[in-house]
N, C-alpha and C positions, 0 to 999 in steps of 0.2 A: 709631569712637570709643567709649570706655567711658562709659555714662550712669549718674550716681550720682542716686538718688532722694532721698537725704537732703541737708538743707541745711547739715550740718555741715561745717566746714572741715577740710581734709585735710592731714596734716603727716608729715614725714620726720624722724625723731629721729637726732641723731649725738652720739656720745661718743668720748672719747679719753683715754688716759693715756701719759705719756712714758716712754721707756726708762730715763730717770735720774730717781730719786725727788726729787732736788733741784730739778728743773725743773718739778714739780707742787706745788710748795710753796704752800699755800693752796687747792688744788683737792682734789676728792673722788674716791673710788673709782668704778669703772665701775658698780658696782651702785648707789651713792648717786646718781650722775649720772642714771641711768635712772629711779630713784624719784622724784626731784624733777621731772623732765620729765613723767612719766606723771601725777603729781599736778596740775601745771600744765594739762595737756590735758584732765584730767577737769573741773577747775574752770571751764575756758573753753569746754567742749562741743566740743574738737577731736578729730577721728578720727585715731588713729595708723595710718598705713599701713605702715611699716616701721621697724625700728630698725638703724642702721649702727654697727660699733664697729671702731676701730683701737686694738688693744692693744699697748702699749709701742712707740708711734711718735711721732717728734718733730714738733712743730709748727713747726720752722724751714722746712720746704718741704713740698710734696706728694708727694715722692719716696717710693715704698714705701708710701703711704696708699691702699691700693686701694679700701678700704670707702668712703672720702671720695669718690674719683673716681666710683665707682659710683653713691654717693647724689647727687652734684652732677649727672652727666649725666642721671639719672632725673628729678630735678627741673625740668630744663629741657625735658623732653618734654611738650609741650601734651597729648597723649592721656592722661598720666598724672593731670591735673587736681590737681596739687599746689598748695596754698595757702600752706604755711609749710615752712621748714627750721628746726628748733629745736635749740638747744644750751644747756646749762646755763650756759656762760660763754663770752663772745666768743673768748678764746684757746685754746678747744678747736678753733676752725676753723683759726686761724693766728695765729702771734705776729709775723707780718710785715705792716706797715701796708698796704703797696700790695697785697699778696695778699688781705688781707680786704676792701679797698674794691673790688677787682676782682669778687671773688665776689659781693659785694652788688649791684654794679652789674648783672652778668649775671643774677641772679636776679630782680631787679626788672624788668628788660627782658622777662623771661619771665613776668612776673606773678606771681612768687613772693617772699613777704616773709620776712626773716630775723628769727627772735626768739632774743635772748639773754636768758635768765630772770634770772640773778644781776645782769647789768648793767642790766636794766629797758630793753632795747632791742627795739623792734618797728619795722622799716623802713616799715611801713604809715604811720607817723607822720612828716610832713615834717621834723620836728626831729631825727629819728633818725640821720640821716646825720652831723650834727655830733657826736654822741655816739659813733657808731661811729668816727669820726676820733680822738677823745680816747682811747677805750679801746683801739683799735689801737696808738696811740703808746705808751700805758701797757703793753701786752702786749710790744711790741718793746723797750721800756727795760727791762722785767723780764727779757726774754731776754738782752739785752745785760749786765744785771747778774749774771745767772746765770753767764753765760760767763766774764765778768771774776772772778766770785767762785771759780769752778772753776779757772781758770788761775792766779789768785793763790795758791789753796790748793796746787795741784801745786807751783808754784815754791816755796813756803814748805817744802812737804815734801822737795823736792829740796835746798834749802839745809840743811835739818836732817838730810840723809843718809838719807832713807827711799828705798826701792826702788820705782820707779814701774811696775813691770810688765814681763811677759815671762818666758821660762824661761832660766835660765843653768845650764849643767852644773857641778855642784859645790855648789850651793846649792838650797834650798828656800824659797819665800816665805811667810811667815806674817803677815798683817795688815801688808803692806808692809815687813816686815822680814825680812832674809835670814839663814837658818840654814845652817850648813855641814853637808853630807852627807859623813861621814867617807869612805865607800867612793869616791864621786866625787871627792872631794878628792884622794885618792891617785892617781887617774888624772890629774888636772890637774897636780900636781906631776910625775908620770912625763913628761908631755909636755913641760913646761918643761925638765926636766933632760936629757932625751934630745936636746932641739934645741939647749940652750945649752952644756951639758957634754960631752955625746958627739957633738955635731955632726951629728945625724941629720937628714935631710931631711923634709919634710911627708909624702912618700909612705911612707917607710920607717916613720915613727911610726903612720900610719894603718894601714898593713898589719900592724904589730906588734899593734895594739890588736884589730883584726879577728881575728887569729890567736888572741888570747886570749879571744875571745868577747865583748868588751866592746862594748857598744852607746852610741849617742849618747842624749841626752835624749829624742829622738823615736823610740828604739828601732830606729834604722838603723845601717848600716856607716858606719865613719869614713871621710872623703874628705880629700883635701888641703885644700879650703875649710873644712872642719870643723875641722881642726888649726889652720890658719892664725887662723881666728876666736878660738880659745881663746888663742893666744899674743899676740893683739892686744888683748884684753879687759883694761882697767885695773881692772875690778871685782874681779879676783883679788888687787890690792894694795890694797883697801879703799876704791876710788872708786865713786861712782855717776854715771850719765849722764842728763843732761836737756837735750833740744833741742840736742844735739851737744856740750855742754860737761860736763866733768867736775867733780865737787865731792866732798869728803871725805865718805865714808859712815859708818855707825854699825855696820856688820857686821864680822865677823872676816875678815881677809884670809887667803887660802890661800898665797899666794907671797909670799916675802921680797923686800924692795925690791932687795936685791943681785942676786938671780936674775933680776927682771924687768929691771934695767938691763942685765945680761948678755945676756939674750935679744934686748933691743932693739938691742944693739950687733951681735949675729950678724946679725939681720934687716937692719940697715942695711949690713953688709958684703956680704950676698948679694942686695941689692936692684938689682943691675945687670940690664939686658935680656940674656938669653942670646942669643948668635949662632947662628943656624941652622947645623948641620953638613951641611945639604943644601939644595940649591935646590928651588924650586916649591912648589906648595900641593897639598893633598889634596882634589881636587873631589868625591870621593865620600864625604866625612866626613858622617856622619849618615845616609846613605842605606844603607850596608851594615849588617846587623843581624846581631849575635853569634849564632852557632848554638847557643850554650849558654843564655844569659840573655836574649837578645832586646834587648839594649842597643844603642845605635849604636856603630858603629866609627869610630874617629878616627885621627889621625896617630899612629903608633907610635913608640916609643923606639928609633930604629934608627940605622945608620951611613951614611956617604957611599954605600957600595957597596950595602947591603941595605935596602931600604925596604918598610915594612909598614903595613897598617891594623891597629889594635888595639882590643880590647874597652875602651870607655871606663869600664867599671865596674872593670875589672882595673886600668886605668891610674891611677885615682883612689884605689881603695880596696885594691889588692893582689890576690894570688891566692887570698885567702879568700873574697872577694866573687864572684870569677869568674877563669877562666883567661885568658890574653892572646888565644888563638885567632887568631894573626897570619895574614894572607892578604897575598900579594905585591902590591904597589902596581901595579907595571908590568903584570902579568898582569890585575888587576881592571879597570884603566882601559882597557886595550886590548879586553878583552873586552866591556865595556859599550859602548864606542864602535862596535865592529863589530856588536853586536846592534841598535844604534839604526840604523846604516846599512843593515842588512838590512831593518828596517822602513820606513826612509825611501825605499828604492829599490824597494820592493814596488810592483807596478803599482797597487795600490789607492790608496795614499796620494797619488801625483801626481794621479790623477783627482779626489780629494776636494779637494786643494789648488787644482786648476783650478777646479773648482765654486764653492769658497768665494771664490777670487780674482775670478771672473767675476762672482759676486754683488755683491761689494764695488764692482767696477768699474762694473757697472750702476747701482748705487747713486749712484756718483759722476758718472755722465754727465749726469743730468738738470741740476744746477746748472751743470756747465760749458757745456751747450748753452744754457741760459738766458742765461748771461753772454755768450756769442757772439751770441746774438740781440740782446740789449741793447746790446752794443758796435757791431754792425751798424746799428742804428737810430740811434745817436748819430752813427755815421759819415755816414749819410744826411742827418741834419739839418745837419751840419757842411758837407756838400757843397752843400746848398741854401743855407747862409749865404754860401758862396764865390760861388755864381751870383748871389746878390743883390748882393754887393759889386762884382762884375764889371759888373753893370747900372748901377751907381751911377757907374762910371767912364765909361759911355757916355751918361750923362743930363746934358746940358748945363744943365738947369733946376736942378740941385742943386749948390749950391756947397759942396763939401767938400774938405778938404785931401787931394791926391792920396797924400802920404806916410801920412796916417793910415789911408788905405784900404789902401795897401800893407802897412802893418803888420798891419792886421786880416786881410788874405789870408795873410800869413805865419804868423801866430798859429793860425789855423784849420787851415792845411795842416799844421803841425807837430803839431797835436792829431790830425788825421786819420791821419798817419804813425805816431803812437805807438799809437793804438788799433788800426790795421791789424796792427802788429807783435804786439800782445797777442792779437788774434784768430787770427794764424797760429800762435802757440805753443799756444794753446788748442785749435785744430784738429787739431795734431799729437797732442796728448794724447787728443783723442776718437778719432782714427783708430786709434791704438795700442790704446786700450781697446776698440774695436770689432773689432780683429783678434784673431787666435788665436795671435800670436807670443810672447805672455807665456807660453804653454805651454812654449815652447823654453827661455824663461828659467828657469822652474821646473825642467824636467829638468836644465839645466846646473847649476843651483844644488845639486840633490840629487847629481848625479854627482861634483861637486867639493867636497862637503860637508867631507870629510876635510882638505883643503887650507884650506878656511876655518876649520876647527876649530883647525888648528895656528897660525893668526895670532892667536887669542884670547888675551887676558891670563890669568893664573891664576884671579883672582877671577871673571872672565867665564866660564869653563870651569865653575866651580862653579856659578854662577848658572844657567848652561844646563843642567847636569844635574839640579839640583834643580827646574827648571821642568817637566821632562818625565818625571821618574822619581819614583815615590812611595817604593819601598823595594826593595833587593836582598837575596837570601837566599843563605847558602852552607852547605855541609855541614860535619859535624864530623870533618875529618880529624886524624889523629894529629900530623902535622907541618905546616908552612906550605906545602909543595910539594903536600901531599895535599888541601888545602882549594881547593875550586872553586866557582864560581858556579853555583847550581842554578836560580834564577828570578829574573827582573826584573819588577817590577810598575810599568807605565807608568800615567800619568794618563789615557791613552787605551787603547781596547780595538780591536784590528785586526778582530775578528769584528763588532763594532758599526759600525765605519767601513765594512767591507765590505757590510754590510746597508743601511746609508744609501746608499752609492753605487749599489747595485743597485736601490733604490727609485726612483732619480732616473732610472734608465735608461728 
């Protein structure tokens, strides 16, 4: 324990400002808070041990307020011998009533008093708790009022047609007002005209923009989703959006109403769910990596006869972003399954599965054996009860209805039979777990895994591959038939497994 030779009280100081200026209305800067707290300590002969600061942190909760948390936990440590936690104003701690009262209670239990200078609160005073209640309610009401005022202000601005944040291609925001960017506006018109007039699809538009070297607002290639987002955004016809609802904006529209309506008609016409021209799923989607850009390979645009995995970047953004790098679906899936089976049928893996299974079975044995012992004890007690009942039959001094005794015998015998049946079943389980026959089951499952795999549903096949494989690499062949799998990364390593098994021998 640290021994302090001075009689001066020791204090931790805490200061905070909100990330939103309107929430600190009536409060002072960090510098001013510290200055006033230091003057208070000097006047009252209080030793300042440390100062904690949360800059631009909300008082709504303690999330993200690391300095407060450190200060709070330090104050609760008895070896620190802290007498006070001092703030300029109570709402610097929290604007939530329950949080404030909880903090005060915990500090008081640790022998630490809370001082709020501006509110004239010192919890060393018995009457301070009432004042803390009142000031906490005031702080919470103030927070609720600020939130209400902020929401009301936003709603009013939305009603007045102001833009309330975010980036929109074709515009730039200045003081909540949108200004048209002529170069981007021409791209927006191009997208609408190609879609509604020339009847281009999303991908063709995205590919065309990428070929022209035009980037999105975030300096990225255009994708199917990026094009679709533009075509669905009512901001281009002069509307603004707030909380899911559109209102008339005060900015200049880029798209005429007639072109917008034509676009929506085309989108409606095309909004059917396309029928798959091929059956089955693509279980290796996301696992195969494009040999050129490293993106995931997904279901390709193929026919009933020819099915491929295709670079997702190419599929979404066209050949400017990347080439298709098609790889034959049947070849890829057959190769991966055979490679996994080779690992599975390796002598090492069955041994490891045996050890893991045996360890799990051993872990399960104890509760089973305890359950058997418990049931046998109950059976023994029931048998004693039957013997007692039979003795009553022979005891002429006891006047008991014979039918009642018979019913009791039948009830006890039925209970014995039921428990014996459970014991028999549990005993079978224990005997199986103690035997080595499960090794044969493991080997049978491994040897016939391909048959088991063929019975899985498409989605189950995908889940299976994604549970054991991290990623699959292919080469950069010129044609699909030239592209072959070069490496499969599993979530397990056979060398590590081999070492693990060898250490157990």
